[in-house]
N, C-alpha and C positions, 0 to 999 in steps of 0.2 A: 469814443470808440469802446465797444464792449467785447470782451473775450469770454467765450464759453469754456469753462474749466470743468472737465468731466470728473465725476467722483472717483476717488482713489480707493484701492482695496485696503480695508482696515484689518481684515482677517482672512487668511487663506491657508488651508492645511489639508493634508490627506488624513482622513479619519480611520480608514481600515483597508487592508489588503487581505482578501480571503479567496478561497477556492470553492467553486461549486461545480461538481461534475468535471467537465473538461475545460472549464472557464476560470480565469483569474479575474476577480472583480476588484476594482479600485474605486473606493468611495471618497469623495472630498467635500469640504465645506468652505463656502465663500460668504462673507457677510454682505457684500454689495456686488451682486452679479451684473447689475446694469452697466458697470464700468468696463465689462469685458467684450471683446469682439472675437478673440481666438483662444484656443487652448491646445495643449499637446501633452501626451503621456510619454515619458521616457523611462526606460529601465536599464540598469547597469549591473554587471557582476561585481564581486567583491574587490576586483582590481580596478574598477572604474571603466571597464570596456562597455560600450553601448550594446545592449542586446535587443531592446525594444524601442521603436520610435514610429509613432503613427503620423508624425508631421503636424504642423499647425493646421487646425481646421476651425470653421466657424463655431462659435460657442453658443449653445442653446441653454437658456435658463432652466435649471432643474435637472440637467443631465447628470448621470453617473457614467462611468466608463466600464464597459464589459468587453473583454477581449478573449477570443477563443485560443486555447492551447498556448498561452503565453506564460512563461515562468514555471510551468509544471515540470518540464523535462530539463530546464536550464539550471536547476539547483536554486541557490539563494539569489534572489533578484531584488535590487533596491530601486524603488520607483519614485519618481517625482512628477509633479504637474507643473507645466509652464503656462502662464497666462499673459495675454497681451491686451492692453486697454486701448481706448480710442485715441489716446495720445501717443500710441506706439511704444509705451513703456512695458517692459517685461517684468513679471513677478514669478518667482520660483519657490515652490514649497520645500520643506525639509524632506529628506529621504525617508521612506517607509518601506520596509522589506516584507516579503511574504513570510509566513511561518513555514519553515522548511523542515520536513521530517526525514530522517535516515534510519535504516534498519539493517542489522546484520545478525546472522545466526551464531550464537556462542556455543552451541552444542546441539545434540539431536532434539532436545525438547525445550530449548531456551532461545528467546529473541531479545536482542538489545536494541533499544530505540534511543536516538539522540535527536534533539531539535534545537534549531538556532534561536537565540534569545535576543535578537536585534530589534530595537524599536526606538522611536524618537523620544526625547526627554519629556514630551507632554503626555506620554502614555504610561500608565501605571498598571502592570499586570497584577492580577489577583489570584488566578488559578489556571493550571493546565490540566486537561482531562484527556486521557488516552481511551480511544474507542475502537472496538472491533465491529466492523460493518458486515452484517449478514443479510440474507434474503428476508429474514423475519424481523429485521430492524437493527438499530444501532445498540450495541451492548457496551456499557461503561465498564472499562477494566479497572481503572484507578484514577484518582485525582491527586494533584501535587501542588505544592505551594509555588509562589512566583519565582523562587530561587532555583528550582529544580529544572534541569534540562536533559535528563536521561532517565530511562526506566528499563527494567528487565521484566519480561513476560514469560511465564512458564506455560507452554502449550499443554492443554489437557487431552484426554483420549479422543474426544470428538474433533479437536483441532487437527491432530496428526492423521486422522482418517478422513479428513475433508478433501474436497477437490481443489480448495483454495480459500485463503482468507484475505481480508483487506483491513488495513489499520489507518487511523488518522489521529492527529492531535488537535485539540481545540484550546484556544487561549481566551479567557474572560479578562477584560481589562477596562479601566476607566481612562477616558480621553478628556483632557482639559482644553476647553475652547475659550477664547477671549470674548466671544459674542453670545454663546449659548450655554455657558457653564460646563458642567461635567456630564459626559455621555458614556454609557456603558456599551461596549462592543464585544462581539465574539468573532475571533479569527479562526478559520479552518485551514488546516495544512493540506498539502498534497496527500493523496491516498496511495498507500503502498500495498502491494499484493505479495502474499507468501504462499507458495505451493509446497506442501510437504513432499519430500522425496520418498520414493517407494522403497520400503524395507520389508523383507519377508524372512522368516526363519524356517529351516527345513529339518525335520527329524532325521536321525541316521539309522533308524530301525523301525520295524513294525512287527507286532505279534498278533496274528489273527485271533488267538484265544485269550489275549491279554488286554490291558487297558488301552494301549496304543495300537488299535486294530486297523488303522488306516494311515497311509502315507499321503500327506498333502501339505502344501505350504501354509504357514500361519502369517497372516498380515499384521505387521507391526505399525506401519504408517503408510500414507499415500492411498491412492485409489487405483484399482485395476480396471483398465479399459478392455483389454482382451488378453487371452491366456491359452496356452496349450502345454500339456504335460504328456510325455511318452515314457513308457517303461519297457526295457529290453532285458532279455536274458544274457548270459555271458557269451552267447554265440551271435548276438546282434539281432535276434528275432524280436520283433515288436510284440509285446504281450498286452499292452493297455494304452489307451489314449483318451484324454479328456480335455474339453475346452471350457469346462465349468470350474471356476476357481474353488467352489465349495465341494466339488466331487473329487475324492481321493482314490488311491489304489488300495484295495483290500487284500491283495495277495492271492487272488483266486480268479478263476474263470468259471462262471456259473456257480455250481456248488462245490467244485473241486479246487482245493488249494494247491498252489505251486509248492514245490519242495523248498525246504530251508536252504538258505544260501544268500549270495550277494547278487543284486540286480542293479542295472544301470538306469538312471533317470536323466531326462533332458527336458528342461522347462524354459519356455520363452514367455515373457510378460511384457505388455505395453501399459504405461500409465496414461493418465488423462492428457499429459503434455505430448504424447506420442513417443516418449523415450523408451527404448528397448532394453530389457534386462534378460540376461541368459544365465541359467544355472545348469550344471551338469555334475554328476557324481555317482556314488554308490550308496545303496540302501540295503540293509541286512534284513532278511525275512527270517524271523525266529519262530520255530514251531515247538 
């Protein structure tokens, strides 16, 4: 009597977990795929609670796993692949987490980034690179050694006046495999968006014959979507109105200047996120 013994798995491991657009991509490596009949991807949070489970499904040779919107909003997720061979034996890989990036604002012009440094013992990180993603392409902000897991970024004048910024971290690493030697991988983190808050500065006086001959807001950060400014005299009579952020009040109607004194202003601004800002006060007209 002859017994057919199927081949056993000699090497099976997750190679990389990376993010592309709205998808988390899990790549794995198996030395003898002919032994498999089913596979399953499972993801856990740091407490071991199951977050992702696609269930066992027929295994196709050469497949990678692509899954939409998994692990992006769930924070740090630890993935494993389960395989079943023709003898109904189960094989389970080591856990491999996504590269998870967090961000917080430490001040008006500073951003603090932290990223998780979890990886299996067969992975050797070489470098982390922080990128700013723009419409014109990806901009490398800085690179860090394998022991670094945080960075501070100082926003420049273009950043604070933008409608929004996106950031991501990338890890270059070597993966040791028992069957194919050493392989280099690049893991991409989740992408974070930063929208500068609207900040404007208002002068407290204008002098038609001086240097400050116009009363209007000065944009410090953020983007103005819509705007209205009204100027009133002390009796509540409207003297001026503008819906153009660049257009200020010059303290006159036509060629005639208003008399020196205090005038009221009321300003309403909406930023690109639809947030409303209101400002009201007094401005002195000096002759």
